[in-house]
C-alpha positions in Angstrom: 8.5 -10.8 12.8 10.1 -8.1 14.9 8.5 -5.7 17.3 8.7 -2.8 14.8 6.6 -4.5 12.2 2.8 -4.8 12.3 1.2 -8.2 12.0 -1.4 -8.4 9.2 -4.6 -10.3 9.6 -5.1 -13.1 7.0 -7.9 -11.3 5.2 -5.9 -8.1 5.0 -2.8 -10.0 3.8 -5.0 -11.7 1.1 -6.4 -8.3 -0.1 -2.9 -6.8 -0.2 -1.6 -9.8 -2.2 -4.4 -9.3 -4.7 -3.7 -5.6 -5.0 0.0 -6.2 -5.5 -0.6 -8.8 -8.2 -0.5 -6.3 -11.1 2.3 -4.1 -9.7 5.7 -4.0 -11.2 8.8 -4.0 -9.0 9.8 -0.5 -8.1 13.2 -1.3 -6.4 15.8 -3.9 -7.3 18.4 -5.3 -5.0 21.4 -7.0 -6.6 25.1 -7.5 -6.1 25.8 -4.8 -3.4 22.9 -5.9 -1.3 20.9 -3.7 1.0 22.9 -0.4 1.0 21.7 2.7 2.8 20.7 4.3 -0.5 18.6 1.3 -1.5 16.9 1.3 2.0 16.1 5.1 1.6 14.6 4.4 -1.9 12.4 1.6 -0.5 11.3 4.1 2.3 10.5 6.7 -0.3 8.5 4.3 -2.4 6.6 3.0 0.7 5.7 6.6 1.6 4.4 7.3 -1.9 2.6 4.1 -2.6 2.1 2.1 0.6 2.3 -1.2 -1.3 5.4 -2.0 -3.3 7.2 -4.9 -4.9 11.0 -5.5 -4.8 13.0 -7.7 -7.1 16.1 -9.5 -5.9 18.9 -10.4 -8.3 21.7 -12.8 -7.4 20.8 -13.3 -3.8 20.8 -16.8 -2.4 17.6 -18.4 -1.2 18.8 -18.7 2.4 19.6 -15.0 2.7 16.3 -13.7 1.1 14.2 -14.3 4.2 16.8 -12.6 6.4 17.0 -9.6 4.0 13.2 -9.4 4.0 13.1 -9.3 7.8 15.9 -6.7 7.9 14.0 -4.4 5.6 10.8 -4.8 7.5 12.4 -4.1 10.9 14.4 -1.1 9.6 11.5 0.6 7.8 8.6 -0.6 10.2 6.7 -2.2 7.3 4.8 -5.4 7.0 5.7 -8.5 5.1 2.9 -9.3 2.6 4.4 -11.9 0.3 7.7 -13.6 -0.6 7.7 -15.6 -3.8 11.1 -16.5 -5.3 12.9 -13.3 -6.1 9.9 -11.0 -5.5 9.1 -9.4 -2.1 5.9 -7.4 -1.4 5.9 -4.8 1.4 3.2 -2.7 2.9 3.3 0.2 5.3 0.2 2.3 6.1 0.6 6.0 5.2 -0.8 8.0 8.1 -1.0 11.2 6.0 -3.5 9.6 3.6 -6.0 8.8 6.4 -5.8 12.4 7.8 -6.2 13.9 4.3 -9.2 11.7 3.7 -10.8 12.8 6.9 -10.1 16.5 6.3 -11.6 16.2 2.8 -14.8 14.7 4.2 -15.0 17.4 6.9 -14.7 20.2 4.4 -17.3 18.8 2.0 -20.2 21.1 1.5 -23.6 20.2 2.7 -26.2 20.0 0.0 -28.8 22.7 0.0 -32.4 21.6 0.7 -34.3 20.8 -2.5 -37.7 21.8 -3.6 -40.2 19.1 -4.4 -39.7 19.7 -8.1 -35.9 19.5 -7.8 -36.2 16.2 -5.9 -38.5 14.8 -8.5 -36.1 15.7 -11.3 -33.2 14.1 -9.5 -35.2 10.9 -8.8 -36.2 10.7 -12.5 -32.6 11.2 -13.6 -31.4 8.4 -11.3 -34.1 6.1 -12.6 -33.2 6.8 -16.2 -29.5 5.8 -15.5 -30.6 2.3 -14.3 
């Protein structure tokens, strides 16, 4: 790995592999290789989804690992998995974390309940079980 990529813990890598299992490849790399337009498309997909799959067509086995490392160093993403012609990449989206924090900060506090309201809520919860 290069200095620009982040090292994933084994448990985090396992969770990301499981999450990526059902995903379809969003970017394909074929004859022309890793062009600037393909690299920008991968960057856009990482920004939108954080976890993506790439499919490689017609690229030799020996050059796949080098291509994988080149993508990760150029886009500052992490290598999750490389199986055959499929590559899985992950890059944390910092905007999502800040949006989540701001949504929690703006959440309204619940009004204090009367004894009757609390009893009704407890009874409703018990009925759901």
